[in-house]
C-alpha positions in Angstrom: -14.1 11.4 12.2 -10.9 9.5 10.6 -8.2 11.7 9.4 -7.3 10.1 5.9 -4.6 11.7 3.9 -7.1 10.7 0.7 -10.3 9.9 0.1 -12.5 7.4 -1.9 -10.8 5.1 -4.6 -7.5 5.2 -6.0 -5.4 3.4 -8.6 -1.4 3.2 -9.1 -0.2 5.6 -11.8 2.4 3.7 -14.2 4.1 5.1 -17.1 2.3 2.6 -19.3 -1.1 4.4 -18.4 -0.1 8.1 -18.6 -1.9 8.0 -22.2 -4.7 5.5 -21.5 -5.7 7.6 -18.3 -5.5 11.0 -19.6 -9.4 11.3 -20.2 -10.2 10.0 -16.8 -11.3 12.5 -13.9 -10.9 13.0 -10.3 -14.7 12.0 -9.6 -13.8 8.5 -11.4 -10.6 7.9 -9.6 -10.2 10.1 -6.4 -6.4 9.6 -6.0 -3.5 8.1 -7.4 -0.3 6.5 -6.0 3.4 6.1 -7.6 6.7 5.0 -6.6 9.0 8.1 -6.0 11.9 5.8 -7.3 10.4 6.1 -10.7 9.7 9.8 -10.7 12.3 11.9 -8.7 14.3 14.1 -11.1 12.1 12.8 -14.4 11.9 16.2 -16.7 10.9 16.3 -20.5 7.9 14.9 -21.9 7.4 12.4 -19.2 7.9 14.9 -16.3 5.3 17.2 -18.0 3.0 14.2 -18.4 3.2 13.4 -14.9 2.7 17.3 -13.8 -0.5 17.2 -15.8 -1.8 14.3 -13.4 -0.4 15.8 -9.8 -2.3 19.2 -10.9 -5.7 17.3 -11.1 -5.6 14.1 -8.7 -4.6 13.8 -4.9 -1.5 11.9 -5.0 0.1 9.1 -2.4 4.0 8.0 -2.6 4.2 4.3 -2.4 7.9 3.7 -1.9 10.1 0.5 -3.1 13.8 1.0 -1.8 13.6 2.8 1.8 14.6 -0.8 2.8 13.4 0.1 6.5 14.5 -3.4 8.2 18.0 -3.5 6.7 21.1 -3.9 8.4 22.3 -0.9 6.2 22.6 2.5 7.3 19.2 4.4 6.2 19.7 6.6 2.9 19.2 10.0 4.2 20.2 11.7 1.0 17.2 9.4 -0.5 14.6 10.1 2.2 15.4 14.1 1.7 14.7 13.8 -2.0 11.2 11.9 -1.5 10.7 14.8 1.0 11.4 17.3 -1.8 9.5 15.6 -4.1 6.5 15.3 -2.1 6.6 19.1 -1.6 7.1 19.9 -5.3 4.1 17.9 -6.4 1.8 18.3 -3.3 1.7 14.6 -2.5 -0.2 14.1 0.6 1.6 11.2 2.3 4.4 8.7 1.9 3.9 4.8 2.5 6.6 2.1 2.2 6.8 -1.6 2.8 7.4 -3.3 6.6 10.5 -5.2 5.0 13.9 -4.7 3.7 15.4 -5.0 0.2 19.4 -4.3 0.8 22.2 -5.5 2.5 25.4 -4.5 1.1 23.5 -3.7 -2.3 20.0 -3.9 -3.4 18.2 -7.2 -3.6 15.3 -6.2 -6.1 13.0 -8.0 -4.1 10.8 -7.3 -0.6 12.4 -9.7 2.3 10.8 -10.5 5.5 11.9 -9.1 8.7 11.9 -11.4 11.6 9.0 -11.2 13.9 11.3 -10.5 17.2 11.2 -7.9 20.0 14.7 -6.5 19.1 13.6 -6.1 15.2 10.3 -4.2 16.6 12.6 -1.4 18.3 15.1 -1.5 15.4 12.6 -0.9 12.8 10.7 1.7 15.1 13.8 3.6 15.6 14.4 3.9 11.8 11.0 5.0 11.1 11.1 7.6 13.5 14.3 9.0 11.8 12.2 8.9 8.7 9.4 10.6 10.1 11.9 13.4 11.3 13.3 14.0 7.8 9.8 14.0 5.8 8.0 16.1 8.6 5.1 13.9 8.9 4.2 10.3 9.8 5.3 7.4 7.8 2.8 4.9 6.5 3.8 1.4 7.0 2.3 -1.6 4.8 1.9 -5.1 6.1 3.8 -7.3 3.2 3.4 -10.7 1.7 6.0 -13.0 2.5 6.7 -16.7 1.6 9.1 -17.4 4.8 9.2 -16.2 8.2 12.7 -16.5 9.2 13.5 -16.1 13.0 9.7 -15.8 14.2 9.2 -15.3 17.9 5.7 -13.5 17.6 3.0 -13.5 15.1 2.9 -11.4 12.1 0.0 -9.2 13.7 1.7 -8.9 16.9 4.7 -7.8 15.4 2.9 -5.3 12.7 0.9 -3.8 15.7 4.2 -3.6 18.2 6.0 -1.7 15.2 3.1 0.9 14.4 2.7 1.5 18.4 6.7 1.8 18.9 7.1 4.1 16.0 4.1 6.1 16.3 3.4 5.9 12.7 0.4 5.1 10.2 -0.7 1.5 8.5 -1.2 0.9 4.9 -3.4 -2.1 5.2 -3.1 -4.3 2.1 -6.0 -6.7 2.3 -4.8 -8.8 -0.4 -1.6 -9.2 1.5 -3.8 -10.3 4.4 -5.3 -12.9 2.6 -2.2 -14.0 0.9 -0.4 -14.7 4.4 -3.4 -16.2 5.8 -3.3 -19.0 3.3 0.3 -19.4 3.1 1.0 -19.4 7.0 -2.0 -20.8 8.1 -3.9 -17.8 10.2 -7.7 -16.5 10.2 -7.7 -13.5 8.1 -10.6 -12.0 9.7 -9.1 -12.4 13.4 -5.9 -10.6 11.9 -8.2 -7.7 10.6 -10.0 -7.4 14.0 -6.7 -7.1 16.0 -5.7 -3.9 13.7 -5.8 -0.5 15.5 -8.5 1.4 13.4 -7.1 4.7 14.2 -3.9 4.0 12.8 -5.1 2.9 9.2 -4.4 5.6 6.7 -5.6 3.8 3.4 -6.0 0.4 2.2 -4.6 -1.7 -1.0 -6.3 -4.5 -2.7 -4.7 -6.4 -5.8 -4.6 -9.8 -7.5 -2.8 -12.7 -6.6 -1.9 -16.2 -8.4 -2.5 -19.5 -6.9 0.6 -21.5 -7.2 -0.9 -24.1 -5.1 -4.0 -24.7 -2.7 -1.8 -23.7 0.2 0.6 -21.5 -1.8 -0.6 -17.8 -3.2 1.7 -15.3 -4.7 0.9 -11.6 -4.6 1.6 -10.7 -8.2 -0.5 -7.5 -8.8 -0.9 -9.0 -12.2 -4.3 -10.0 -12.1 -7.9 -9.3 -11.1 -8.9 -9.1 -7.8 -9.8 -12.7 -6.3 -13.6 -12.9 -4.9 -12.3 -13.7 -1.5 -10.2 -10.8 -1.2 -13.5 -8.8 -2.2 -15.2 -10.5 0.7 -12.5 -9.4 3.0 -12.6 -6.0 1.8 -16.1 -6.0 2.8 -15.3 -7.3 6.2 -12.5 -4.8 6.6 -15.0 -2.0 5.5 -17.8 -3.7 8.4 -15.3 -3.5 11.3 -13.1 -0.6 10.7 -15.7 1.5 8.4 -15.2 3.2 5.2 -11.6 3.6 4.3 -9.8 5.1 1.2 -8.9 2.3 -0.8 -6.3 2.1 -4.0 -6.2 -0.9 -6.7 -2.9 -2.0 -7.3 -1.9 -3.4 -10.7 1.6 -3.4 -12.0 1.9 -6.4 -14.6 -0.6 -7.7 -17.3 -2.5 -4.1 -17.5 -5.7 -4.5 -19.0 -7.5 -2.0 -20.7 -8.9 1.5 -18.9 -12.4 -0.2 -18.9 -11.4 -3.3 -17.2 -9.5 -1.2 -14.3 -12.7 1.2 -14.2 -14.7 -1.8 -13.7 -12.7 -2.9 -10.7 -12.5 0.9 -9.2 -16.5 0.8 -9.5 -16.4 -2.6 -7.7 -14.7 -0.8 -4.9 -16.9 2.2 -5.0 -19.8 0.0 -4.7 -18.4 -1.7 -1.8 -17.8 1.5 -0.2 -21.3 2.8 -0.6 -23.0 -0.8 0.7 -20.7 -0.6 3.8 -21.9 3.0 4.1 -25.3 2.2 4.3 -26.3 2.7 0.2 -28.5 -0.2 -1.0 -27.0 -0.6 -4.5 -26.7 -4.0 -6.3 -23.1 -4.9 -6.8 -22.2 -5.4 -10.6 -19.1 -4.8 -12.5 
């Protein structure tokens, strides 16, 4: 039986949702996720409201600024802050992006790491340093990217090599797989089949924007597209039913609309688990 840090279905908790989600219970949303950068050191009214959630729900940290592929030195003080924040709130695990966002200053975007053997070794060593500090495996997410600079291997080969070399875990973002498959012309199902099942800790799904037929933009600002739902079904069929979180960062709809998508994830999980249910929002 896979050992996942959380179970069921999850939702990213944004400050704008602190009030609207206050009446939701852990049977409706099984776990939540926050960016530690947004909550470390926050006290007062907001800190109290956040504590009311961490006392009721299982939580994951999904970071924004670790910059694991950066040429800059790792921010050891920040990593220790994340470790302490997780202990303070009993947060189950820490995930970050397989990308970088700093080089002599923050770029405020997730930049692609060159797919090379040298980068594999460099990133894996930095992941191991983080793991030593947080005293548990780091969970690395495959990212959407709109360029592939310095590419010497395929994305899936690079991802698997980093996970193997670092002995870390994987946050598999199904929407990012789909977005990249369109933007860079590869088979999304073939990609998913090459992921080692035993390395996956949980999944993300989200909406994206269709800029052109061959250009999708990962926005987290719209409802999940049918092609991504279909790919989620395929992921469950191939890897089993895995905890799955809905990301929605912009154009946040009503709680009813968010819960409709959460119910679709639950239905997909039940269907993949052998239950015969009709998919409806």
